[in-house]
Legacy VTK file of the C-alpha trace (Angstrom):
# vtk DataFile Version 3.0
C-alpha trace
ASCII
DATASET POLYDATA
POINTS 166 float
0.210 0.103 0.084
2.842 2.284 0.566
4.383 2.114 -2.490
1.378 2.514 -4.108
0.880 5.781 -2.450
4.087 6.252 -2.684
3.711 6.255 -6.531
0.398 8.467 -6.890
2.020 10.946 -4.287
0.904 13.884 -6.373
-2.700 12.354 -6.832
-3.307 11.785 -3.027
-2.149 14.989 -2.444
-4.278 16.670 -4.789
-7.733 15.279 -3.460
-6.497 15.856 0.216
-6.297 19.432 -1.022
-9.629 18.839 -2.661
-11.655 17.197 0.236
-9.952 20.234 2.480
-11.613 22.815 -0.154
-14.518 21.336 -0.774
-15.430 21.628 3.159
-14.271 25.032 2.890
-16.574 25.072 0.007
-19.606 23.045 1.505
-19.558 25.815 4.962
-18.950 29.035 3.077
-22.432 27.897 0.580
-24.728 26.928 3.389
-23.731 29.204 5.480
-24.613 32.567 2.591
-27.092 30.118 1.804
-28.980 29.873 5.187
-28.357 33.337 6.392
-27.483 36.392 3.965
-27.501 34.734 0.357
-31.083 32.757 0.874
-32.249 33.840 -2.598
-29.170 33.128 -4.269
-28.252 29.478 -4.164
-26.114 29.761 -7.260
-23.845 33.305 -6.045
-23.850 31.511 -2.798
-22.063 28.485 -4.357
-20.361 30.597 -6.483
-18.463 32.652 -3.106
-18.069 29.833 -1.088
-15.944 27.839 -4.686
-14.108 31.191 -4.844
-12.307 31.125 -1.476
-12.031 27.681 -1.428
-9.993 28.161 -4.659
-7.545 30.753 -3.379
-6.344 27.958 -0.374
-6.677 25.696 -3.723
-4.044 27.222 -5.143
-1.768 27.906 -2.337
-1.784 24.179 -1.043
-1.314 22.630 -4.677
1.468 24.695 -5.466
3.162 24.083 -2.366
2.129 20.637 -1.225
-0.148 18.595 -4.135
2.516 19.420 -7.530
5.280 20.772 -5.562
8.190 19.269 -7.046
6.110 20.294 -10.858
6.926 23.662 -11.924
7.890 25.302 -15.084
6.733 28.925 -15.362
6.887 31.984 -13.712
5.173 32.078 -10.392
2.564 35.406 -12.429
2.352 32.907 -15.622
1.309 30.044 -12.923
-0.688 31.599 -10.523
-3.611 33.468 -13.848
-3.330 30.120 -14.898
-4.271 28.765 -11.793
-6.955 31.115 -11.774
-7.973 30.849 -15.282
-8.183 27.669 -14.686
-10.373 27.390 -11.601
-12.982 29.908 -12.960
-13.986 28.101 -15.749
-14.151 24.873 -13.096
-16.279 27.425 -11.537
-18.537 27.501 -14.258
-18.713 23.551 -14.517
-19.011 23.507 -10.850
-22.385 26.392 -10.238
-23.490 24.311 -14.234
-25.458 21.581 -12.524
-27.063 23.572 -10.066
-27.705 26.219 -12.050
-30.026 23.346 -14.441
-31.509 22.013 -11.192
-33.066 25.107 -10.472
-34.036 27.210 -13.206
-33.890 24.481 -16.212
-35.461 21.619 -14.363
-37.228 24.141 -12.203
-36.003 21.341 -8.704
-36.704 24.312 -6.736
-39.604 25.370 -4.023
-43.101 25.998 -4.894
-42.528 22.859 -7.635
-40.758 20.962 -5.319
-40.605 20.755 -1.345
-38.284 22.444 1.054
-36.267 18.985 1.991
-36.288 18.216 -2.324
-35.123 21.433 -2.941
-32.471 21.312 -0.704
-32.062 17.448 -1.914
-31.345 19.032 -5.456
-28.934 21.787 -4.833
-26.663 18.698 -2.785
-26.688 16.586 -5.402
-26.248 19.421 -8.446
-24.475 21.672 -7.183
-21.825 19.895 -4.217
-21.734 16.101 -5.880
-21.911 16.919 -9.692
-20.329 20.290 -10.141
-17.307 19.771 -7.462
-16.585 16.155 -9.547
-16.501 18.071 -13.228
-14.766 20.648 -11.709
-12.217 18.674 -9.673
-12.101 16.049 -12.942
-11.318 19.409 -15.021
-8.838 20.887 -12.952
-6.817 17.109 -12.724
-6.264 17.832 -15.991
-5.940 21.190 -16.552
-3.134 21.414 -13.414
-0.910 18.901 -14.903
-1.349 20.193 -18.999
-1.172 24.068 -18.183
-0.332 25.258 -15.212
2.584 22.703 -13.119
3.604 20.935 -16.662
6.414 20.097 -16.083
7.370 17.315 -13.388
10.906 17.785 -11.559
10.917 21.566 -11.911
11.240 22.949 -9.067
14.942 19.713 -8.327
15.101 21.083 -4.610
11.900 20.269 -3.539
11.833 17.064 -5.669
15.173 15.782 -3.407
12.946 16.399 -0.181
10.258 14.220 -1.059
12.203 11.696 -1.745
13.111 11.652 1.802
9.413 10.890 2.436
9.266 7.485 0.463
11.017 4.098 2.285
14.045 2.449 0.630
12.703 -0.443 -0.313
15.783 -2.134 0.725
15.628 -0.961 3.810
11.751 -3.175 3.998
LINES 1 167
166 0 1 2 3 4 5 6 7 8 9 10 11 12 13 14 15 16 17 18 19 20 21 22 23 24 25 26 27 28 29 30 31 32 33 34 35 36 37 38 39 40 41 42 43 44 45 46 47 48 49 50 51 52 53 54 55 56 57 58 59 60 61 62 63 64 65 66 67 68 69 70 71 72 73 74 75 76 77 78 79 80 81 82 83 84 85 86 87 88 89 90 91 92 93 94 95 96 97 98 99 100 101 102 103 104 105 106 107 108 109 110 111 112 113 114 115 116 117 118 119 120 121 122 123 124 125 126 127 128 129 130 131 132 133 134 135 136 137 138 139 140 141 142 143 144 145 146 147 148 149 150 151 152 153 154 155 156 157 158 159 160 161 162 163 164 165
């Protein structure tokens, strides 16, 4: 198991950053949705995703993709936020369709039905679409070169157990 985790370290770290970002998104979205943005659930979701995206940039750059690079920091950040903006649209699209195309909102459905539809469409389907796009796009455009920051690549190798020692 340890070898498998070491082999897919980037993906595991990306998933952990994504999980933390999901909790941030969920918390902020529902706090806003049940307080100041009661009549604007898609806006609440967008604000939650935006805050989580800022956290995600720092965590992905400094931890998940810390050995990757290939771009100047300003260019990298610009690409990260551009791709995250596209992913934000992908994240909000299912909830928008649920609410405004399928009319899965009060008075057409019960409040419970509306909240379940919002959670499934925005938090589950939207997050899945956005995450898949981010994983592909970050590796392709934002952090394209593996081993571009070798000083951190050496530190990463210290975490991997030596096969001979095992």
